[in-house]
C-alpha positions in Angstrom: 21.8 188.8 105.1 22.0 184.9 105.3 24.3 184.8 102.3 26.9 187.3 104.7 26.3 184.7 107.6 27.2 181.9 105.3 30.4 183.7 103.9 31.6 184.9 107.4 31.2 181.2 109.3 31.9 179.0 106.7 34.6 180.3 104.3 36.6 177.4 104.9 34.3 175.1 102.8 35.5 173.7 99.3 34.9 175.9 96.4 32.3 173.5 95.0 30.4 172.9 98.2 30.4 176.3 99.0 28.9 177.6 95.5 25.9 174.9 95.5 25.0 175.7 99.3 25.2 179.5 98.4 22.8 179.2 95.3 20.9 176.9 97.9 20.4 179.5 100.2 19.7 182.5 97.5 17.0 180.4 95.9 14.9 180.6 99.1 15.7 177.6 101.3 15.1 178.2 104.8 17.6 179.2 107.3 17.3 176.2 109.6 17.5 173.6 106.9 20.4 175.6 105.5 22.3 175.3 108.9 21.9 171.5 108.8 23.0 171.2 105.4 26.1 173.3 106.1 26.8 171.2 109.4 26.8 168.1 106.9 29.3 169.6 104.8 31.7 171.2 107.5 35.0 169.5 107.1 35.2 168.9 110.8 32.1 166.6 110.8 34.1 164.2 108.2 37.0 164.2 110.2 35.0 163.1 113.4 33.4 160.3 111.4 36.6 159.1 109.7 38.2 158.9 113.1 35.4 156.5 114.4 34.9 154.6 111.4 38.9 153.7 111.2 39.2 152.8 114.8 39.1 148.8 113.6 39.4 147.3 110.2 38.2 144.0 109.0 41.4 142.0 109.1 40.6 138.1 108.6 37.8 135.3 108.5 37.6 132.3 111.0 36.1 129.2 109.2 33.5 127.1 111.3 32.9 123.3 110.7 29.0 124.0 110.6 27.4 127.4 110.9 25.8 129.3 113.9 23.0 128.8 115.4 20.4 132.0 116.3 20.8 132.0 119.7 22.3 135.0 121.8 25.7 135.1 122.9 26.7 132.8 120.6 30.6 133.0 120.7 33.0 132.4 123.3 36.6 132.6 123.7 39.1 130.7 125.2 42.2 132.6 126.5 45.7 131.4 127.0 46.4 131.8 130.7 49.8 133.4 130.4 49.2 136.0 127.7 45.6 136.4 128.0 45.2 136.7 124.2 42.5 134.4 122.6 43.5 130.9 121.8 40.3 129.2 120.5 36.7 130.3 119.7 33.7 128.3 120.1 30.2 128.7 118.4 27.3 126.5 118.6 25.5 124.6 116.0 22.1 123.1 117.5 23.7 120.4 119.7 27.3 120.7 118.8 30.1 122.9 119.3 32.6 124.4 116.8 36.1 124.8 118.5 38.2 126.5 116.5 41.8 128.2 116.8 42.3 131.8 116.7 45.7 132.1 115.5 47.9 128.9 116.1 47.2 126.6 113.0 49.1 123.7 115.1 45.7 123.6 117.0 43.2 121.2 115.3 39.7 122.6 115.1 37.1 120.5 116.9 33.4 119.7 116.6 32.1 118.6 119.5 28.6 117.0 120.1 26.5 117.3 123.3 25.7 114.0 124.7 25.1 112.4 128.0 28.0 111.4 129.9 28.7 107.6 128.4 26.6 107.7 125.5 27.6 107.6 122.1 26.3 110.5 119.7 24.4 108.8 117.1 21.8 111.1 116.7 22.3 114.3 118.5 18.7 115.9 119.8 20.3 118.1 122.6 20.0 121.7 122.3 23.0 123.8 123.4 22.1 127.2 124.9 25.4 128.7 126.2 29.2 128.0 126.3 32.1 129.1 128.5 35.8 128.6 129.1 36.8 129.5 132.8 40.1 129.1 134.9 39.4 127.4 138.3 42.9 127.5 139.9 45.1 125.0 137.8 42.7 124.0 135.1 41.0 125.4 132.3 37.4 124.4 131.7 34.9 124.2 129.2 31.4 124.7 130.6 28.3 123.7 128.3 24.8 124.8 129.3 21.8 122.6 127.3 18.6 121.0 127.5 20.7 118.4 129.3 21.4 120.9 132.2 24.9 121.9 132.7 28.2 119.8 132.0 31.7 120.3 132.9 34.3 119.4 130.2 37.9 119.0 130.3 39.9 121.8 128.2 39.3 120.0 125.2 35.7 119.2 125.6 36.4 115.6 125.4 36.0 114.3 128.7 33.2 115.0 130.9 34.0 115.7 134.4 30.7 116.8 136.0 26.9 117.3 135.1 23.5 118.1 136.5 20.5 118.3 135.2 19.3 121.7 136.6 15.7 120.6 136.6 13.3 121.8 139.4 10.1 119.8 138.4 9.3 116.8 136.5 10.7 116.7 133.1 7.7 117.7 130.9 10.1 118.6 128.0 11.5 122.4 127.5 13.8 122.5 130.5 17.3 123.9 129.7 20.1 125.6 132.0 21.2 128.9 130.5 23.3 131.6 132.1 26.9 130.8 133.2 29.2 132.9 135.3 32.4 132.1 137.8 32.4 133.9 140.9 36.1 134.4 142.4 38.1 131.3 141.5 35.8 128.2 142.2 32.4 129.0 142.2 30.1 128.4 139.3 26.6 130.0 138.8 24.0 128.6 136.6 20.6 129.6 135.5 17.7 127.6 134.1 14.6 127.8 132.1 12.6 128.0 135.6 14.4 131.0 136.8 16.1 129.3 139.4 20.3 129.5 140.1 22.4 127.1 141.0 26.0 127.7 142.8 28.5 125.1 142.6 31.9 124.8 144.1 34.6 123.3 141.9 37.5 122.1 144.0 41.3 122.0 142.7 41.1 118.4 142.0 37.4 118.8 140.5 36.5 116.0 142.7 33.5 115.9 143.9 31.9 119.4 142.5 29.5 120.2 145.3 26.1 122.3 144.8 26.3 124.8 147.7 23.2 127.1 147.0 19.9 126.7 144.9 17.5 129.7 144.7 14.5 130.8 142.8 15.3 134.1 141.5 13.3 135.0 138.5 9.8 134.0 137.6 10.7 133.6 133.7 13.8 132.0 132.0 17.2 132.9 133.0 18.8 134.7 129.7 22.2 135.8 131.1 24.3 135.8 134.5 27.5 138.1 135.2 29.9 138.2 138.1 32.2 141.0 139.2 35.8 140.1 138.2 37.3 142.6 141.0 36.1 141.1 144.2 32.8 141.7 146.1 31.2 138.5 144.9 28.4 140.6 143.1 26.6 138.4 140.9 23.6 140.0 138.5 21.0 138.1 137.0 18.3 138.5 134.2 15.3 136.8 132.6 12.8 136.8 129.7 10.9 139.8 131.1 13.6 141.9 131.2 13.9 142.0 135.0 17.4 142.3 136.5 18.4 141.0 140.3 21.8 142.2 141.9 22.8 139.7 144.4 26.0 139.4 146.6 27.4 135.6 147.4 28.7 134.8 150.9 27.8 131.4 151.9 24.6 131.5 149.7 23.1 134.3 147.4 21.7 137.4 149.3 19.7 139.9 147.3 20.9 143.5 147.0 18.4 145.1 144.7 16.1 144.3 142.1 15.8 146.9 139.2 12.7 147.7 136.8 11.8 145.8 134.0 11.8 147.7 130.3 9.6 144.8 128.8 12.0 143.5 126.5 14.2 140.7 127.5 18.3 141.4 128.8 20.1 139.3 126.5 23.6 140.1 127.9 25.1 141.4 131.1 28.4 142.4 132.2 29.7 144.2 135.5 32.9 146.6 135.4 34.1 149.2 137.8 30.9 149.7 139.8 28.6 149.6 136.8 26.1 146.9 135.5 26.0 146.9 131.6 22.7 145.4 130.0 21.8 144.8 126.4 18.3 144.4 125.7 16.2 143.0 123.0 14.7 146.5 122.2 18.0 147.6 120.9 18.8 149.4 124.4 22.2 149.6 126.4 21.7 150.5 130.0 24.0 151.1 132.7 23.1 150.8 136.5 25.3 151.8 139.3 26.0 148.5 141.8 26.2 151.5 144.7 23.7 154.0 143.7 21.3 150.9 142.4 19.7 153.2 139.9 19.9 153.8 136.2 22.9 156.0 135.2 22.8 156.0 131.6 20.7 154.5 128.6 21.3 154.4 124.8 19.0 153.4 121.9 22.1 151.6 120.4 20.7 149.3 117.7 17.7 149.2 115.6 16.6 145.6 116.2 17.3 142.9 118.9 20.8 143.0 120.7 22.0 139.2 120.5 25.4 139.8 122.2 27.7 142.1 124.1 31.2 141.9 125.7 33.6 143.9 127.8 37.4 144.9 127.4 38.3 145.1 131.4 41.3 146.9 130.5 39.5 150.1 128.5 36.3 149.9 129.4 35.2 148.9 126.0 32.0 147.7 125.4 31.0 145.8 122.1 27.3 145.0 121.2 26.0 143.1 118.1 22.6 143.0 116.9 20.1 141.5 114.4 20.3 144.8 112.5 23.7 143.8 111.2 25.9 146.3 113.0 28.6 145.6 115.6 29.2 148.5 117.6 32.1 149.4 119.9 31.3 151.8 122.8 33.4 153.5 125.6 32.2 153.0 129.0 33.3 156.1 131.4 34.7 154.8 134.8 33.8 158.0 136.5 30.1 158.1 135.8 29.2 155.2 133.6 28.5 157.3 130.6 28.3 155.7 127.2 30.1 157.1 124.0 30.3 155.3 120.4 33.8 154.5 119.4 33.3 152.4 116.3 30.4 150.9 113.9 30.5 148.7 111.0 27.9 146.9 109.2 27.9 143.3 108.3 25.9 143.5 105.3 23.4 140.8 104.7 23.9 139.1 107.8 22.2 138.6 111.3 24.8 138.6 114.2 24.5 136.3 117.0 27.7 136.7 118.6 30.8 138.8 119.5 33.7 138.9 121.8 36.9 140.7 122.3 40.2 138.7 121.4 42.2 140.5 124.0 41.7 142.2 127.6 42.4 145.8 125.7 39.9 145.5 123.2 42.4 146.0 120.1 40.5 142.9 118.7 37.2 141.4 118.2 35.5 138.8 116.2 31.5 138.1 115.4 29.5 135.4 114.4 26.7 135.3 111.9 23.4 133.4 111.5 23.5 130.7 109.3 27.0 131.2 108.2 30.4 129.4 108.9 32.3 132.5 108.9 33.6 134.3 112.0 34.7 138.0 111.0 37.6 139.3 112.5 38.4 143.2 113.2 41.6 144.9 114.5 42.3 148.2 115.6 
């Protein structure tokens, strides 16, 4: 009877596999197990997996001056203003920033020390926590968060235009800035180790940069900040306890909602099409609605800590990298925020610490790995 079921429904299987499976059935293996085995050997199963795995191919390696430090979100991309394609990348090594060209060999690689303005880099003891390029009206600026606070450099990272210590109490050591986001075209949002958010207005001529708000929004250190890019002036913040808060910037920050904690730090945040996309130390990706203010989707995405995430705004592709050595690309549904896996690849024997798309459509991306000078690139 079981043999007839097999022949009727899986006659399209290759001869060798069919024979092996038939023998297994007739030698007494239970029907439930047989059904699982048949699924694994069915050709359509392989066609589906082949399509996913071949979405991207590894197509090159960029070489850093010095290896990547084990901190979250340790990769940033500078986009060319006209083409919106990647021009250079930045990867942190302790108190230094590797700046490497992506395509143009005429652009020189740089190794920038993070020191107090006006001092010489004899011995760099700074700990850099995050780097971000941002377009502020006519300028591209390099923003650095570190144990020195926040610093705003020119595009090349050579001239410091502005700095602020971002300290809320007498410095007893261990203070740092972390969490960077540009709100609109001229508002810089910066978090710190005390759970405080500061908002700075950056004028067109960069002088003076003015602090316009200062608010204690978390009890633990801020881990990341994201702002909406399509208007609404929404800002989402996260901290080491996993707490998330949604804010609206008017003349100052106004709390919209707080979301439940999940006992693990939220390492990376994005806002897209009315959804908040969150990556957690537990390996989960969670999606919240900015209108419903509730959890709409949860995925156990990785076996270990998610160290970085990124979004391709034109397509809704969501990139996640993890300590489990896997990089994955997900599709976020614009309709309901549901998450589906598009691509997965293992960078064997490597702990991934950063990942970024190299174009707004998500056709290319790269990942950085701990204690390695290699930044690995993928292309669709």
